[in-house]
MDTraj code that builds the backbone (N, CA, C; nanometers):
import mdtraj as md
import numpy as np

residues = "UNK UNK UNK UNK UNK UNK UNK UNK UNK UNK UNK UNK UNK UNK UNK UNK UNK UNK UNK UNK UNK UNK UNK UNK UNK UNK UNK UNK UNK UNK UNK UNK UNK UNK UNK UNK UNK UNK UNK UNK UNK UNK UNK UNK UNK UNK UNK UNK UNK UNK UNK UNK UNK UNK UNK UNK UNK UNK UNK UNK UNK UNK UNK UNK UNK UNK UNK UNK UNK UNK UNK UNK UNK UNK UNK UNK UNK UNK UNK UNK UNK UNK UNK UNK UNK UNK UNK UNK UNK UNK UNK UNK UNK UNK UNK UNK UNK UNK UNK UNK UNK UNK UNK UNK UNK UNK UNK UNK UNK UNK UNK UNK".split()
xyz = np.array([
    [3.5696, -12.3230, 13.7498],
    [3.4942, -12.1887, 13.8087],
    [3.5555, -12.3081, 13.9124],
    [3.5738, -12.4541, 13.9397],
    [3.5625, -12.5494, 14.0869],
    [3.6968, -12.5378, 14.0780],
    [3.8027, -12.5162, 14.0270],
    [3.9189, -12.5289, 14.0372],
    [3.9384, -12.3993, 14.1127],
    [3.9555, -12.2771, 14.0898],
    [3.9687, -12.1467, 14.1420],
    [3.8521, -12.1662, 14.2962],
    [3.7088, -12.2418, 14.2977],
    [3.6601, -12.1960, 14.4460],
    [3.7511, -12.2931, 14.5547],
    [3.7788, -12.4588, 14.4852],
    [3.9151, -12.5613, 14.5474],
    [4.0610, -12.4034, 14.5901],
    [4.0544, -12.3809, 14.4707],
    [4.2214, -12.3106, 14.5190],
    [4.2045, -12.2041, 14.6758],
    [4.1217, -12.1358, 14.6144],
    [4.0231, -12.0058, 14.7475],
    [3.9705, -12.0991, 14.8735],
    [3.9138, -12.1626, 14.8600],
    [3.9133, -12.2405, 15.0345],
    [4.0170, -12.3421, 15.0964],
    [4.1243, -12.2931, 15.0513],
    [4.2107, -12.4371, 15.0459],
    [4.3119, -12.2898, 15.0975],
    [4.3281, -12.1902, 15.0342],
    [4.4421, -12.0823, 15.0829],
    [4.3522, -12.0372, 15.2391],
    [4.1957, -11.9918, 15.2084],
    [4.1233, -11.9869, 15.3347],
    [4.1992, -12.0461, 15.4647],
    [4.1947, -12.2015, 15.4340],
    [4.2254, -12.3029, 15.5077],
    [4.3492, -12.3110, 15.5923],
    [4.4449, -12.2734, 15.5011],
    [4.6662, -12.2972, 15.5606],
    [4.6140, -12.1496, 15.5896],
    [4.5749, -12.0670, 15.5638],
    [4.5648, -11.9107, 15.6217],
    [4.5409, -11.9087, 15.7783],
    [4.3972, -11.9945, 15.7820],
    [4.3667, -11.9956, 15.9157],
    [4.4014, -12.1192, 16.0488],
    [4.4822, -12.2279, 15.9529],
    [4.5830, -12.2918, 16.0518],
    [4.6998, -12.2853, 16.0930],
    [4.7381, -12.2050, 15.9977],
    [4.9047, -12.0948, 16.0519],
    [4.8564, -12.0457, 16.1757],
    [4.7512, -12.0324, 16.2125],
    [4.7470, -11.9273, 16.3577],
    [4.7506, -12.0282, 16.4712],
    [4.6563, -12.1416, 16.4570],
    [4.7180, -12.2111, 16.5661],
    [4.6132, -12.2084, 16.6971],
    [4.5853, -12.2869, 16.7437],
    [4.5324, -12.1902, 16.8908],
    [4.6062, -12.2045, 17.0159],
    [4.5190, -12.0707, 17.0886],
    [4.6067, -12.0771, 17.1809],
    [4.5801, -12.1217, 17.3456],
    [4.6529, -12.2371, 17.3583],
    [4.5710, -12.2803, 17.4901],
    [4.5426, -12.2128, 17.6210],
    [4.4383, -12.2389, 17.6907],
    [4.4216, -12.1474, 17.8404],
    [4.3512, -12.2687, 17.8995],
    [4.4120, -12.2026, 17.9777],
    [4.3807, -12.2730, 18.1183],
    [4.4383, -12.2463, 18.2872],
    [4.4314, -12.3795, 18.3894],
    [4.4685, -12.3247, 18.5279],
    [4.6012, -12.4051, 18.5161],
    [4.6777, -12.3445, 18.5955],
    [4.8696, -12.4437, 18.6338],
    [4.8709, -12.4022, 18.7337],
    [4.9761, -12.5237, 18.7438],
    [5.0351, -12.5256, 18.9300],
    [5.1476, -12.6235, 18.8860],
    [5.2877, -12.6109, 19.0113],
    [5.3809, -12.6757, 18.9991],
    [5.3556, -12.8792, 18.9695],
    [5.3085, -12.8495, 19.0266],
    [5.2742, -13.0211, 19.0099],
    [5.1412, -13.0368, 18.9998],
    [5.0662, -12.9800, 18.8514],
    [4.9729, -13.0086, 18.7798],
    [4.9073, -13.1754, 18.7801],
    [4.8008, -13.1767, 18.8209],
    [4.7228, -13.3362, 18.7981],
    [4.6356, -13.3449, 18.7761],
    [4.5212, -13.3400, 18.6211],
    [4.4389, -13.3449, 18.6207],
    [4.3101, -13.3486, 18.7527],
    [4.3760, -13.5354, 18.7849],
    [4.2491, -13.5681, 18.8716],
    [4.2080, -13.4813, 18.9799],
    [4.3371, -13.4242, 19.1097],
    [4.3555, -13.3017, 19.1979],
    [4.2962, -13.1765, 19.1680],
    [4.2960, -13.1186, 19.0678],
    [4.2274, -13.0387, 18.9846],
    [4.0882, -13.0165, 18.9923],
    [4.0759, -13.1666, 18.9281],
    [3.9242, -13.1687, 18.9415],
    [3.8333, -13.1336, 19.0605],
    [3.9337, -13.2387, 19.1641],
    [3.8829, -13.2623, 19.3015],
    [3.8280, -13.0755, 19.3154],
    [3.9785, -13.0318, 19.3699],
    [3.9957, -12.8780, 19.3621],
    [3.8874, -12.8007, 19.3512],
    [3.8640, -12.7899, 19.2341],
    [3.7539, -12.7719, 19.1348],
    [3.6104, -12.7125, 19.2010],
    [3.6025, -12.8777, 19.2051],
    [3.4489, -12.9469, 19.2611],
    [3.4250, -12.8655, 19.3986],
    [3.5328, -12.8622, 19.4647],
    [3.5988, -12.8703, 19.5794],
    [3.5169, -12.6542, 19.5921],
    [3.5603, -12.6361, 19.5677],
    [3.5090, -12.4773, 19.5150],
    [3.4182, -12.4524, 19.4815],
    [3.3372, -12.4794, 19.3921],
    [3.2083, -12.5222, 19.3489],
    [3.1002, -12.5453, 19.4721],
    [3.1516, -12.6302, 19.5267],
    [3.0681, -12.6521, 19.6131],
    [3.0431, -12.5644, 19.7464],
    [3.1787, -12.4920, 19.7643],
    [3.1908, -12.4027, 19.9121],
    [3.1279, -12.2271, 19.8178],
    [3.1017, -12.2809, 19.6727],
    [3.0083, -12.0758, 19.6337],
    [2.8869, -12.0789, 19.6770],
    [2.8120, -11.9568, 19.7238],
    [2.7030, -11.9302, 19.6535],
    [2.6326, -12.0030, 19.5399],
    [2.5267, -12.0825, 19.5315],
    [2.4968, -12.0756, 19.4359],
    [2.4319, -12.0149, 19.3956],
    [2.3944, -11.8575, 19.4958],
    [2.2362, -11.7400, 19.4057],
    [2.3390, -11.6484, 19.3194],
    [2.4541, -11.6588, 19.3540],
    [2.5236, -11.5877, 19.2501],
    [2.4887, -11.5398, 19.0950],
    [2.5291, -11.4118, 19.0611],
    [2.5054, -11.4483, 18.8855],
    [2.6298, -11.5166, 18.8343],
    [2.6611, -11.5579, 18.6927],
    [2.7134, -11.5891, 18.6840],
    [2.8662, -11.5446, 18.6718],
    [2.8711, -11.3666, 18.5823],
    [3.0130, -11.2798, 18.6937],
    [3.1031, -11.3198, 18.7910],
    [2.9740, -11.3396, 18.9636],
    [3.0094, -11.3244, 19.0820],
    [3.0742, -11.4370, 19.0697],
    [2.9508, -11.5338, 19.0416],
    [3.0573, -11.7123, 19.0626],
    [3.1715, -11.7141, 18.9830],
    [3.1988, -11.6746, 18.8361],
    [3.3010, -11.7262, 18.8071],
    [3.3884, -11.6880, 18.8651],
    [3.4018, -11.5461, 18.9943],
    [3.5133, -11.4601, 19.0165],
    [3.5440, -11.5415, 19.1534],
    [3.3998, -11.5412, 19.2006],
    [3.4726, -11.5786, 19.2882],
    [3.5558, -11.7808, 19.3078],
    [3.5204, -11.7921, 19.1775],
    [3.5480, -11.9665, 19.1314],
    [3.7013, -11.9384, 19.1557],
    [3.7536, -11.8326, 19.0693],
    [3.9091, -11.7792, 19.0350],
    [3.9283, -11.7499, 19.1317],
    [3.9123, -11.7357, 19.2785],
    [3.9149, -11.6620, 19.4024],
    [3.9472, -11.7984, 19.4091],
    [3.9045, -11.8830, 19.4745],
    [3.9203, -11.9840, 19.5290],
    [4.0714, -12.0558, 19.4747],
    [4.0092, -12.1153, 19.3074],
    [4.1317, -12.1625, 19.3165],
    [4.2311, -12.0619, 19.2927],
    [4.2449, -11.9573, 19.3075],
    [4.4082, -11.9240, 19.2999],
    [4.4392, -11.9067, 19.4556],
    [4.3027, -11.9122, 19.5689],
    [4.3986, -11.9522, 19.7114],
    [4.4501, -12.1411, 19.7589],
    [4.4106, -12.1861, 19.6178],
    [4.4424, -12.3917, 19.5944],
    [4.6255, -12.3351, 19.5425],
    [4.6540, -12.1762, 19.5115],
    [4.7702, -12.2270, 19.4029],
    [4.7765, -12.2324, 19.2493],
    [4.6435, -12.2501, 19.2094],
    [4.6388, -12.2541, 19.1107],
    [4.7125, -12.1428, 19.0085],
    [4.7376, -12.1101, 18.8590],
    [4.7365, -11.9806, 18.7835],
    [4.6730, -12.0022, 18.6474],
    [4.6053, -11.8511, 18.6242],
    [4.5396, -11.9142, 18.4683],
    [4.6235, -11.8765, 18.4098],
    [4.6666, -11.9612, 18.2793],
    [4.7521, -11.9408, 18.1632],
    [4.6988, -11.9022, 18.0972],
    [4.6771, -11.7896, 17.9729],
    [4.6445, -11.7586, 17.8546],
    [4.7068, -11.8712, 17.7501],
    [4.8199, -11.8525, 17.7633],
    [4.9364, -11.9595, 17.6521],
    [5.0097, -12.0469, 17.7118],
    [5.0536, -12.1232, 17.6007],
    [5.1224, -12.2342, 17.6490],
    [5.2442, -12.2243, 17.6979],
    [5.2808, -12.2995, 17.8315],
    [5.3910, -12.2517, 17.8910],
    [5.5558, -12.2854, 17.8214],
    [5.6445, -12.2517, 17.8288],
    [5.7510, -12.2494, 17.7808],
    [5.7237, -12.2064, 17.5976],
    [5.5959, -12.1957, 17.5670],
    [5.6064, -12.1721, 17.3974],
    [5.6210, -12.0051, 17.3899],
    [5.6934, -11.9926, 17.3002],
    [5.7154, -11.8454, 17.3232],
    [5.6805, -11.7202, 17.1754],
    [5.6095, -11.6630, 17.1441],
    [5.5894, -11.6082, 17.0019],
    [5.7059, -11.5705, 16.8891],
    [5.6483, -11.6159, 16.7676],
    [5.7272, -11.6297, 16.6544],
    [5.7874, -11.4949, 16.6729],
    [5.9380, -11.5083, 16.6453],
    [6.0049, -11.3450, 16.6001],
    [5.9276, -11.2720, 16.5010],
    [5.9126, -11.1571, 16.5012],
    [5.9339, -11.0682, 16.4239],
    [5.8812, -11.0937, 16.3010],
    [6.0456, -11.1641, 16.2015],
    [6.0756, -11.1092, 16.0689],
    [6.0079, -11.2865, 16.0198],
    [5.9448, -11.3620, 16.1107],
    [5.8545, -11.4675, 16.0637],
    [5.7662, -11.4115, 16.0269],
    [5.7092, -11.3735, 16.1401],
    [5.5501, -11.2584, 16.1083],
    [5.5357, -11.2052, 15.9593],
    [5.6317, -11.1071, 15.9251],
    [5.7291, -11.0323, 15.8373],
    [5.6817, -11.1300, 15.6779],
    [5.7503, -11.2240, 15.6892],
    [5.8068, -11.3130, 15.6177],
    [5.6583, -11.3251, 15.5239],
    [5.5864, -11.4186, 15.6154],
    [5.5244, -11.5076, 15.6240],
    [5.3434, -11.4691, 15.5681],
    [5.3594, -11.3002, 15.6026],
    [5.2229, -11.1919, 15.5336],
    [5.3057, -11.1777, 15.3979],
    [5.4188, -11.1446, 15.3568],
    [5.4739, -11.1306, 15.2325],
    [5.4758, -11.2167, 15.1142],
    [5.4565, -11.3880, 15.1984],
    [5.4950, -11.4350, 15.1256],
    [5.2977, -11.4306, 15.0817],
    [5.2363, -11.4613, 15.1618],
    [5.0893, -11.4672, 15.1658],
    [5.0286, -11.3471, 15.0680],
    [5.1145, -11.2731, 15.0595],
    [5.0938, -11.1350, 14.9497],
    [5.1272, -11.1477, 14.7996],
    [5.2743, -11.1980, 14.7462],
    [5.2926, -11.2193, 14.6302],
    [5.2122, -11.3700, 14.6214],
    [5.2282, -11.4326, 14.6890],
    [5.1319, -11.5530, 14.6124],
    [4.9581, -11.5847, 14.6005],
    [4.8904, -11.5548, 14.7098],
    [4.8031, -11.5106, 14.6579],
    [4.7584, -11.4861, 14.5557],
    [4.7628, -11.3577, 14.5311],
    [4.7020, -11.2874, 14.3800],
    [4.7811, -11.4504, 14.2847],
    [4.8985, -11.4471, 14.2888],
    [4.9606, -11.5935, 14.1852],
    [4.8689, -11.6946, 14.1650],
    [4.8217, -11.7597, 14.2609],
    [4.7388, -11.8576, 14.2666],
    [4.6032, -11.8563, 14.2118],
    [4.5519, -11.7612, 14.2785],
    [4.4202, -11.7367, 14.1769],
    [4.4625, -11.6941, 14.0630],
    [4.5784, -11.5849, 13.9804],
    [4.5749, -11.6141, 13.8698],
    [4.5597, -11.7522, 13.7826],
    [4.6498, -11.8395, 13.8571],
    [4.6612, -11.9590, 13.8160],
    [4.5220, -12.0357, 13.8319],
    [4.4486, -11.9906, 13.8660],
    [4.2446, -12.1085, 13.8796],
    [4.2082, -12.0526, 13.7664],
    [4.2141, -11.8219, 13.7888],
    [4.1360, -11.7709, 13.6870],
    [4.1816, -11.8744, 13.5536],
    [4.3149, -11.8626, 13.5488],
    [4.3750, -11.9407, 13.3885],
    [4.3223, -12.0981, 13.3445],
    [4.3428, -12.1453, 13.4626],
    [4.2781, -12.3164, 13.4595],
    [4.0903, -12.3144, 13.3689],
    [4.0154, -12.2000, 13.4967],
    [3.9195, -12.2054, 13.4377],
    [3.8856, -12.1545, 13.2891],
    [3.9415, -12.0217, 13.2238],
    [3.9961, -12.0423, 13.0807],
    [4.0309, -12.1664, 13.0377],
    [4.0762, -12.1934, 13.0814],
    [4.1474, -12.2810, 12.9507],
    [4.0369, -12.4515, 12.9311],
    [3.9477, -12.4338, 13.0488],
    [3.8656, -12.5917, 13.0591],
    [3.8004, -12.5837, 12.8882],
    [3.7995, -12.6443, 12.8792],
    [3.6570, -12.7641, 12.7825],
    [3.4897, -12.6871, 12.7586],
])
top = md.Topology()
chain = top.add_chain()
for i, resn in enumerate(residues, 1):
    res = top.add_residue(resn, chain, resSeq=i)
    for name in ("N", "CA", "C"):
        top.add_atom(name, md.element.get_by_symbol(name[0]), res)
traj = md.Trajectory(xyz[None], top)
């Protein structure tokens, strides 16, 4: 039973790991972290502190946009994988998952 659980956890871990994180953040052509932090602090200091969180966030976005920052949701230059690779990955997952589970069941059944 332990082997089956280990194999199941491994399958889930590999599947989730393949998705990978998408980078989110502010960018500008001559981006430097220290300059961004300075610009962000200036924006925060210039915004009314009595605003609710949604209005404060919108005001911060507008201020940073005025300083030529753009909000990026995906790594620049990184293209999404072709549809063929996604389909192949899903097909392999569909085919290999039952085989791995069956192998785990055989190992558990043959254990003394």
